[in-house]
N, C-alpha and C positions, 0 to 999 in steps of 0.2 A: 691429760687431758680432755679427752669429750668422754671419758666416764665420770669424771668431777662434774659435768655438764647432765651428761643424757640418765645416772645411776637416781639422783632422789625422784625422776620426773617419774622411769619406770619402780622406784620402787614401791611411790603412789597410786601407780595403776594396780599392782600386786595386791595391795591394802585394799586399794577399793570396789576392785574386782574376788579377792578375797583369793589372789591363784597364790600355789604353794609355793611360785618361782616363776623367773619369766627367760626365757631363756633368747639367745641372737647367734642364729647355724652358718656357720660359710654355706655353701653350696656347691664348693668349688673343692672341696677334700672334707668335708663332718665333722671339722674342729670348732666347736662350744665357744665365741667370744665372746658372751657377755653371759652373764645369769647373779643373777638382783642376788641370789644369798653362795656362790663360789663353793657348791661342796664338790663333790667329789669329781663327778663330771666335767665342773665346769676345764677349760683349757682340754680337752682328751678327743680323740676324734671318735663320732660316731660313725666313721668308715672300718676302721683298723684299732681301736681304740681297745680298752676293757668293757664295754660296754656296749659294744657295736651288732650285740643282739637283743638288746632290749627294746618294752616299745618306743623308747622316743626316736631309736638309728631306724628303724622299722619306716617312721612318720618322714623322719629325716629324707631317707629311700625314697619314699615314695612321693615329696613334692618336687624333691631337687635339683628335675630336671624340667621342670612347669613352669610354663611364661606367663602364665593366664593367672595375672592378679585378683580372679573371685576368688577363685575354687580356693577350701581350708578343707581340712583333714580332722579326720579321728580317733587318736591309737587308745583303745579301752581300756579296762584295768587289768592289768600284771603287776605283780612287786617286781619293787625296783630298786637293786640293794642299793642305789646310792643316796637311797634316802632311807640305808638302815629295813633295805626290803619290803614296806609298807607299799600298797596297792598302789599305782598309782595311774589317772588316764593321764595321756597326750589331744591340746587340739592346737592345728597349725597354718598357718597359711604362710608363702609366699611372699616377700617382697617384689614387685616386678619398674623397673627404672630402664625403659625407652626400650621396655620387650626382653630387659635381661634380668634372669635372676638376683640376683644382689645379700639375697637373706634368704634365711630359714626363718 
């Protein structure tokens, strides 16, 4: 039900800003809980899964414990296996509610 409500919005954001994909990551375990395009990295763990050494996983580790809602981080271009080894960079920020990071 939530996917049906939010997916069109996220798809529109990706289209407007020309993002290849948008992820939502659970900060407690690194699970990729949402992806616009649902490639092979969707529903994997960035802590212990097959992409734990990726630049996306590095970005997750950098932000997972942050409670600063103004911080953002960037992971430079590196080959990214889930996107057919194409070079990929990532930008992310924690989503903080009542002083607790609830998503990245």
